[in-house]
Every structure is written in C-alpha cells, then in structure tokens.
C-alpha positions in Angstrom: 16.8 21.7 13.5 13.9 21.9 11.2 12.1 24.1 13.7 14.8 26.4 13.9 15.3 27.0 10.0 11.4 27.3 10.2 12.0 30.2 13.0 14.6 31.7 10.6 12.4 31.4 7.3 9.8 33.5 9.4 11.9 35.8 10.5 13.3 36.8 7.4 10.0 36.7 5.9 8.9 39.0 8.6 12.0 41.0 7.7 11.7 41.0 3.9 7.5 42.0 4.8 8.2 45.2 5.5 11.0 45.3 2.9 8.4 44.0 0.2 6.1 46.7 1.1 8.3 49.1 0.0 10.2 47.2 -3.2 7.0 45.1 -3.7 8.6 41.9 -3.2 6.4 38.7 -4.2 6.5 36.1 -2.1 5.4 32.3 -2.2 4.9 29.5 0.0 5.7 25.5 0.1 4.0 23.6 2.8 5.7 21.4 5.1 4.4 18.2 3.5 6.3 18.9 0.4 9.0 16.5 1.5 7.1 14.0 2.8 5.3 13.9 -0.5 8.5 14.4 -3.3 8.9 11.0 -4.9 12.6 11.7 -4.8 12.8 11.5 -1.0 10.7 8.4 -1.1 13.1 6.8 -4.0 16.3 7.8 -1.6 14.5 6.1 1.4 13.6 2.9 -0.5 17.2 2.7 -1.8 18.5 3.2 1.6 16.3 0.7 3.2 17.3 -1.8 0.5 21.1 -1.0 1.6 20.3 -1.6 5.1 18.5 -5.0 4.3 22.0 -6.1 2.3 24.4 -5.0 5.0 22.1 -6.3 7.8 21.9 -9.9 6.0 26.0 -9.9 5.2 26.3 -9.2 9.1 23.9 -11.1 10.4 25.4 -14.2 8.2 28.6 -13.5 9.9 27.5 -13.5 13.5 25.4 -16.5 13.1 28.4 -18.5 11.7 30.8 -16.8 14.4 28.0 -18.3 17.4 27.8 -21.5 15.6 31.8 -21.7 15.6 32.2 -20.5 19.2 29.3 -23.2 20.1 31.5 -25.7 18.6 34.5 -24.8 20.4 32.8 -25.0 23.6 31.5 -28.4 23.0 34.8 -29.7 21.4 37.4 -27.8 23.5 38.1 -30.2 25.8 39.3 -32.7 23.1 41.5 -30.3 21.5 44.9 -30.2 22.3 46.7 -27.2 24.0 47.6 -25.7 20.8 44.4 -26.2 18.9 42.8 -24.5 21.7 44.7 -21.6 21.6 45.2 -21.3 18.0 40.9 -21.5 18.0 40.7 -19.0 20.5 42.6 -16.6 18.9 40.9 -16.9 15.5 37.4 -16.8 17.4 38.6 -13.5 19.2 39.8 -12.1 16.0 36.7 -13.0 14.5 34.6 -11.3 17.1 36.8 -7.7 16.9 36.6 -7.9 13.1 32.8 -8.3 13.3 32.4 -5.4 15.7 34.4 -3.3 13.7 32.2 -4.3 10.5 29.3 -3.6 12.2 30.3 -0.2 13.1 31.5 0.5 9.8 28.4 -0.6 8.2 26.7 1.9 10.3 29.0 4.8 9.8 28.6 4.2 5.9 24.9 3.5 5.8 24.7 6.9 7.6 27.1 8.7 5.4 24.8 7.3 2.3 21.7 8.3 3.8 22.8 11.9 4.0 24.3 11.2 0.2 20.8 10.4 -1.0 19.0 12.8 1.2 21.1 16.0 0.0 20.6 14.6 -3.6 17.0 14.3 -3.4 16.7 17.7 -1.1 19.2 19.5 -4.0 16.6 18.4 -6.8 13.4 19.6 -4.4 15.1 22.9 -4.3 16.4 23.5 -7.9 12.3 22.8 -8.7 10.9 25.1 -6.4 13.6 27.8 -7.7 12.4 27.0 -11.2 8.6 27.2 -10.3 9.4 30.5 -8.5 11.4 32.0 -11.0 8.8 31.6 -13.8 6.0 32.4 -11.5 7.9 36.0 -10.7 8.3 35.5 -7.0 11.5 37.0 -4.9 11.2 34.7 -1.9 9.9 31.5 -1.0 9.2 30.1 2.4 8.9 26.6 3.7 6.4 25.7 6.5 4.9 29.4 7.0 1.3 29.5 7.6 -0.2 30.2 4.4 -3.3 32.5 4.4 -3.7 33.4 1.0 -3.7 30.1 -1.0 -2.7 31.8 -4.2 0.9 31.8 -2.8 1.2 28.0 -2.2 3.0 26.8 -4.9 3.4 23.1 -3.4 1.2 21.4 -5.4 2.7 23.1 -8.7 6.5 21.7 -7.2 5.3 18.3 -6.4 3.7 17.9 -10.1 7.0 18.6 -11.8 8.6 16.4 -9.2 6.6 13.7 -10.2 7.5 13.9 -14.0 11.0 14.0 -13.0 12.8 10.6 -12.9 12.7 10.0 -9.3 16.4 8.8 -8.9 18.0 12.1 -10.2 
C-alpha cells in the first residue's frame, strides 16, 4: 500500500515537475522516516500496546478459569448425578462459546482502535506538514521521494514541530 502511494506520489511529482517549469511550483519532500520518528505515532503505538495487554490479561484469566473448571469436571464428573453432569457440561460449553466470541470481539475491537489511533496521529502529522509547507511557500509536498537537494527536505522541521506538540493530540 505504501509502495503504491509512493509510486503515485512520484508519478504526480513527475507530472507536476513539467508543469512546475511552466507554473514555477515549489516542491518540498519529507523522508520516509518521518512516520517512524513522529512522537504521535509512537504514543499511539504505546497506547495500543497497553490496551492489548489489558484485554489479553482479561481473556487469559477467563480461559484459565474455564480450563480449571473443565479439569474439575473431568475429575469429579463420575461422582455427579446425571442432572449435575448435564448442567455442568452445558455451562462449560456456553462459557467456551462465550470465550471464543470474546476473543474474536476483542481482536476486532483492538483492530478498529488501532486504526482510530493511527488515523488521528497521521491526521496531526499531515496538518503539521501542511503548516510547514504553507509557511515556506511550497505548493506540493512529496513523501518518500528521492531527495536530491536537501534544501527541499522539510522532515526535520516537521519533526521539530511534532515534538513540541502534545503527543496524544
């Protein structure tokens, strides 16, 4: 996905380069490492890791309790009445199905949350890129291009501003 975006960006840049000669467009670039070094994305990743750990601990505790109860049933099942065995088996099967559902739901919820956090962080990064480009008079900013002239590289300025911005916003 990132390669296709980069290829599209490069194609657009080449297209605008010929137009730039006619319209005198100013083009800037940001390096690929911008996203890796942006504090907003690091904060989003740390928050996501924390949320994953909490959900995993809860589900693991439920799974352990279920496994303990299954083991107890296997040990004591022979001494139970038929009604007790049926009731216990039904309860264990219901809990197993619920646990499976909870695991799938947690996975879906965490994936959605991860996308939400990353989208917010990337939105903030794009806003700062736009601000820097506008202030410096650039018409186009390309991400991940081959930067031949370091004077058009605005990555460090963007990172500097992102570092001074609140990481969670």
